[in-house]
N, C-alpha and C positions, 0 to 999 in steps of 0.2 A: 981597918980590919973589918971584914963583913961579919955581921951577926944575923941571927934568925929574925931579929926585929927589923933589920934593914938588909934583906938578901941582895946579893949582887946578881948580875946576869947569869953567871955560872951556877949560882945557887938555884936560881929559878929554873934553869935548864935541867939541873940535876933532879929537882923535884918533879918536873914534867916527865923526865926519863923514867923515874920510879913509877909515876902514875901510868905511863904507857907500857909498863912491863919490861923496862930495861932495854928497849929496842934501839935506844939512841935517837939521834935526830932523824934517822930514816923512818922511825915509827910515826913521825908527824905526817908523812906523805899519804894522801888519800883520806885525810880526816878533816873534820870540821872542828876548829879550835877557836877559843876566844883570844882576842888581842886588843891592844890599846893604841889609839891614834896618838902618835907622837908629834906629827906635823902634817900640814896641808900645803902642798907645793905643786904649782902648775897643774891644777885640776886633778891632782892625785892625792890620795891619803896615804901617809907613811904609817905603817902598822907594825907594832912590835908584838910578836907572838911567843917570844922567849927563845928564839933561835939565835945563832951567831950573828945573823944579819937580819935587818928589817925587810919588809916587803912593801911594794907600792900597788895600790888598787885604784882604778879610775873612779872618780866621783860619780860618773854616770851609773855605775853599778849600784850605787846607794840610792839613787833617785827613783821615784815611782811615778811614771807618767810625766806630767809637766811640773810636778812638785820639786822643790829644791831638796838637795840631799840632807840639809839640816845638821851636818856634822861639825864638831869642834874638837880641838885638841883635848885629850883626856877621856874621850868617849870610849866605851868598851863595845866592841862589835864582834860578830862571828864571821869567820872567813874559812875558806877551804884551802888547805895546803896542797898545791899541785906538785911542787918540787921544793926541797929544802934550800937548794942553792942553784942558781942558773949560771950562765957564763960570766955574768957581771958580778957574781958573788952575792946576789940578792935572793931572798925567798920569793917564790912565785905563788902569789895568793889570789883568791877569787871570791868576791862577794856573791856574784851570780850563782856560782857553783855551790856555795854554801847554802844559798837560799833554796836551790833546787834539791839538794840533799835533804834539807830539813823538810821541804815540801813533800818529797817522796816518802820520808818516814811517816809524815802525817797522813798522806793519801793512802798508804798501804794499810794503816790502822783503820781509816774510815772505810776503805774498800772491803776489808774483812768484816766490818760491822754492818755493811750495807747502807751506810749513811750517804746522804747527798753532800756534794762539795760545791763551794762557790768558785766561780771563775768568770773570765771576761773573754769574749770573742774578739780577737784583735787582728786576724788576717785570713786570707783566702789561699787555699792550696787545691791541687787537683783532687776532685771528688768530695771536697768539703771545706772545713775551716779549721784554724788553729785557735786553741783556747789556753789562756794563761791561768793556771791553777796555783796562784800565789808562788810563782817561781818555776813550777814544772809546766812544760808545754804538752798539751794533749791534742788529739785529733778528734774533730767533730764531723762525722759523715753527713753528707747533704740530706740523706733520708732520715737522720735523727734530729734535725733542727726543729721540726714542728709536727703536729699530728697530720696536718694537710700540707701539701707542697707550698713552699713560700717563694714567691717571685722576687721579692726584694728583702735581703737580709740586713740592709743598712741600718734600719732602726734597732736591730738587735745587737749591733756591735758596740764595743767599748762601754758596756754597762754591766755591772755585777749581776749575776743571776745563777740560780742553782743548776747543777748537772748531776747525772748519775754515771758513775764509772762502770763501764761494761767490761773492760779488760785492762790488765796491767802486766808489763814485762820490764822489770827494772834493769835486767841485764842488757836488754836491747834498747832501753829507754823509751818504750812505747806505752802510751796511755790512750785508750779510746773512751770517749764520753758520749752521753746522750742527753739532749734537752727534751726530746719527745717523751722519754720514759717518765721524766718528772711531770710533764704536762698531763700524760695519761693517768698517772697515779693521782694527781691533784684533781683531775676531772672525774675520776672514778669516785673519789671521796665526795666531791660536790654532787655528782649524780645520785649517790646513795642518800645524801641529805635531802636533795630535792624530791627524789622518788618517795621518800618517807612522808613527804608533805602532800603527795598526790593520791587520789583515790579514783577507782573506776566509776564512771558515770559523771565525774566532775566536768563542768564546763569552764573552759579557760581560754584566754586570748593568747595568740602566738604570732610569730613573724615567719613568713615563708623564706627559708634560707636557700633551698635548692630544689630543682624540679627534674625528675627523671621520667622515663617512659611509663613506669609503673606507679608513680605517685609523687609526693612532695615531702620534704623534710621541714618540719616546723619547729622553730626555737621557742621553747616554753619558759625561757628565762634561765638559761644555763644548761639546759638539757634538751635534746632533740627528740621529737616523736615523728613516726611515719604516718602520713595521711595517704592511704592507698587510693588509687584511682576509682576503685569500686565503691569507696565510702565517701566520695565527694558529692555525689548527687544520685537521686533515684533514676534520673534519666540517663541515657547512654552517653558516656564521656569517652571519646576516642583518644584524647591526650589531655593530661592535667592542665596544660597551658590554655585550654579552652575555658577553664573555670577560674584559675588563679595565676598570679605572676609573682616573681621573686620580689621580696620587699613588702608584699601585701600583709596587712594585719588581719587575721582571720579568727573567728570564734569556732572552736572545736570542742568536741566531747571526747574524754578519755574512754576508749572502748576496753582495752586490756593493758595490764601492766605485768610484764614477766620479771619477777624478782631475781631470777637466776641470771638471765641475759641482760637485765636492765633495759629491755626494749619496751617502748610505749607505742601502742596503736591508737590512732586518732580517727575521728569521723566527723563529717560535716552534715551528711544527709540525715544523721540521727537527730538533728535539731529541727528537721522539717517533719511535716505530717506524712505518714506512710500512704501513698496513693493506692496500695494494694488492699487497704482496709475496705471491706464491702465490695470487693471485685466481683464476687459471685452475683451480687444484686445488680451492679452497674453493667455487667457484661454477661447476660444470660445466654445459654446455648441457643443457637439459631438466630440471634440478633444480627442484623446487618449494620456494619459500622464503616466509618470513613477514617483512613489513616495514611501515614507517610512511611515509605520504605526507608529504613535507616541503615540496614546492612544486608549484604548478599553473601551467602556461602554456597558451598557445593550441595548442601543438603536442603537449602531453602532460603527464605528471605524473612527478615525481621521487620515488622510493621509497628510503628509507634501509634498507639491509640490516644494517649495523652502523655504529658511529661512524666516519665517514671514508669509507664506501663507499656510494655512491648509484647507482642505476640509473634509466634513463629508460623509462617506458612510453609509447610513441608513441600518439597518438590513434587510429591505425588498429588498435592492438592492445589496445584498452580494452574493447570490447564486441562480441559477435557480432551483436547486433541493432540497437543504437543507432548509426546512421551519421550523420556530419556534424554532431555535436553537440559543444559545448565540454566539455573534460575535467572542468570544475568541476561539470557536471551528472551526472557518473558517480561521481566520488570527491570527498572533501573533505580539507583539510589536517588532519594528525594522525590520519587514519583508518588503522587497521591492515588490511592486505590480504594475500592470498596471490597470488604471482606465479610465473611460469615463466621461467627463464633462456633467452633466445633466442640471445644472442651476447655474447662477452667479448673486449675489446681492452685488454690490460694496458698496452701502450705509451701509448695515448691515454687510459687510465684511463676507459674507457666500458664500461658493461654495458647491453645492451638486454634489456628485460623484457616479458613479456606478461601482461596481466591476464585477458583472455578465455580464454587457454589453460589457466588454472587451473580452468576450468569446462568441462564437456563441450559439444561442438558441438551446439547445439539441433537442427540439421538431421539429424544422425546419430540423435539420440534420437527425433525425429519419424519417421524412416524405419523405426526398429525398432518403435515403437508403432503406426504406421499404415502398413502395407505397401500397395502398389498394389492398388486394388480395394476398400479399406476405406472406410467412410463416416465423415465428420467433420462437425462443426457449427462455425459461427463467425459473427462479425459483419462486415458489409461495411464495411471501413475506408476504401475509396476506390474511385471509379468513374472509369475513364479511357476514352479513345476506342476502346481495343482490348479492354477487359475489366474484371473486378471483382477487387479485392484483398480477401481474406478473412483476418481475424485468427484464428490457430490456437493450439493449446497450445504452450507453450514460447516465447511471445512472437515467433513467426515468422508470416509471411504466405504465403498461397498465392494463385495467380492462376487465375481462371476466364476463359478466352478467350471472346470474344463469340460464337464459333461453337459453344461448348459450354454455353451458358446454357439454350437451349430448342430443341426440334424445330419444324420447320415455319414458322419466321419468320426474318426477317433478323437479323443480329447487332445492328444499330442498334435495332431494335424490342425485341430481347431485353434490351439494356442499359436501355432505358426502363422495364422492368418492376420494376427494383430501385433502392433508394435507400440512401444511407449510413446506417449504424446498424442496418440490418435484419439479423435472425438468419436464416441460410440453412443448408441442408444440401448437401453435395457429396461426390463420390467422388474418391479420390486416383488420379490418372492416372499421375503420374511424380514422382520425387523426385531432384533432382541436388544431392548434398551439396557437391561442389566449387564449383559455381556458385551455391549457396545459393538454389535455385529449387524451388518446389513447384507442379506443375500439377494443377488440379482441374477437375472437370466436374459440372455441375448437371443437364443434360438426361439424363445417363446413369441418373439415378434415376427417370425417367418410365417409365410402363408401356410395355413393348415395347422398351425401350432395351437395347443390348448389355451384357453383363456385363463390367465393367471388370476388367482383369487378365489376360485371355486374350492369346495371342501375336498381334501385329498381323498382320492379313491371313490368319488361319488359314483353310485351305481347307474344312474340314468344318464348323466352327462358329466362333462368335466374331464374325461379321459384324454390322454395325450393322443393327438392325431385321430380323434374320433373313437378311440378304443374305450370299451366299457369293462368294468369289473365282471369276471366270469366268462368273458368272450374268449373263444378259442380262435387263434389266428396262426398263420404260417409266418415264421420268423427266419431271418438269415443270420448266421453266425458272423459277427464282425471281428471278434477277438476271443481267444481262449486263454483264460487265466486260471490260477490255482484255486481261486474261490468261486469260479463259475464261468458263465459265458456272457459276453457283451453281444446283444442281438439287435436287429432292426426289424420292425413289423413291415411286411410288404416290401415293395421295391424302393419306396421313398417315404416310409412312415417313421413313426417315433422310434427312437432307440431306447432300449431297456436292458434289464439284466436278469439272468437266471442264476440263482444261487446254486452252489454245489449240491446242497441237500434237496433241491427241487428238480434235479436232472433225471430222477427216476425213483421208483419205489425201492428197488434193491440197491445194495451197496455197490455192486459191480457197475450198475447203471449210472452211479453218481461220480464217476471218474471223468473230469473235464478232458483228459488227454485222449479219450476215445472219439472226440469230435474234432472237426476241422473247420477252418475259416472258409466261408462260402457255403457250407452245408445248410440245408433247410430242414426245419422240423416244426411240428405243430406244438403250440404251448398255450396255456390259459393265462389270461390277465388276472392276477390275484390282488392287485392293489397299485397304488401310486405313492411315490415319496413326496417330500415337501415341495420339490420343484416340479411336480406333476410328471415325473419320469416313471413309466410303467414298469412293474415287476411281473415277470412271467414265470410259469411253472409247468414243467412236463409232468411231474408227479401228480399235480392237482388235476391235470387233464386226464391222466390215466385213471385216477380214482373216480372222476366224474363219469367217465365212460363205463367203468365197471358197475357203478351204481345204476346207471341208465339201463345197462344190459340185464341186470338182475331184476329191475322193475318191469322190463318188457317181456322177458322170457321166463320169468319165474325164479323162485329161490332155489338154492341147491338142495332143499328138502324134497323136491319133486323127483329126485333120482338122477337128475342131470348134474354132471360135474361143472365146476366153475369154468374149466377149460372149454367144455362143450358150449356153455352159454356164451362165452366171449367169442368162440369160433363162429357160432351162428350169427352173433351180432355183427362181427366184422364182415361175414359173408353178405349179409343183407345190406350193410353199408356200402 
């Protein structure tokens, strides 16, 4: 007879039933219960969990890796009851399922507390890897393996290591973990400890880990710092690989430490002497220097005067004669050139240089070699609506105004006589060095033309075609304009101009439209322009005649009217 000291199977089942809430044997299903190993037969353990029949569990489910299961009869184990009784009348038990359920309970608790969990990477799947979390299988995405992409994950497999649970869904049996999160957290802790030991201005050795277009990352012993390309050397560095290589041990200075972002800025040039110290003394304004072109841009070219010292030659200071051209058409990289210091700003580390100033101003040279009145020859470079541009010595151009091309014809007709590429001769009329202008004349070389170089408007000589200031001559109208008349002295004399205000004393007489081409009239030479072209005036002639008549026939105080005096003068004339 059974007693409580020696309970029978039925007594044990009854006690379990009471513990499970009176649900009967069906209350066992879906639960993890403890059982006793009663026998080990054919690689299986026979386990009694207090049901009507025992269950069998493969010994492989008790083994961990290559280790033996280590079970013996009488051992107490936890198993998961899948079914109370199968078709053979045995209980369906699972050690793996029991381990998973226990693992899930533990993982849910640790996930809620934000703790790390230990696991082992044991397989590969699409997009990542599988991790054994002490019985529960989790997914490790490929992007969460390490901080940087890992080419070979082999060394990381089958070894216990910490993971961070990112997501759990027990109903679906999904767990997502990250190894990268653990590394980043650990790294952040290490960075904080290392940064606390570093100070700005400190000199430290580091190893170059990576090189980019903008700089290099240097390992300072567990924490990386950025060595920007502009802080590698005082001289121009086009790419960091020109100065350092991956794996090099370099001595750097800590320039800045950002405690918020934990970023460290490093410098190498700060350990060298600054070449800009005393630049004002070494490079005085006006000094002629020799340098090498290091870089060419649209706005100019940089010239290295010494390692670490570069000056800019602006495009406007590159050539006396080549205007509006790209600097690359004047100089080339690595070319050695002579330059003149134009300005030095030590604070901004800027030096302005001049390339054209190293050579003499070609307009000054031309003015010395070809004074006003000298004859020159050149090629017609261009013809515009107002004149011809002639190519001259020294790569400079001179301009022949349309009115100075030929005598006796209009400027438009004179322009039509010449074409681009034609070789012509001309006289230098004027040279303006500051404005870089040279005025030429071609008609002055014709027979009877004035000698260029005389003072404008000379009273005794130097007038165009033999004309003198104050002389009255008959002129023929060549062209009627709004501003006055284009006229020619005599039948084949110099051409000149009568301004609108010089056409007569009265306003009605100053209308150009009352004159016609071919009409002749008397006018007085009142002066000459810079090209020796005469200026005429009808008004000046009228005033001179009036003055002469008054002097000859008496003033109007004698009783005679001004009209009587002029009438008498004209009659006598």
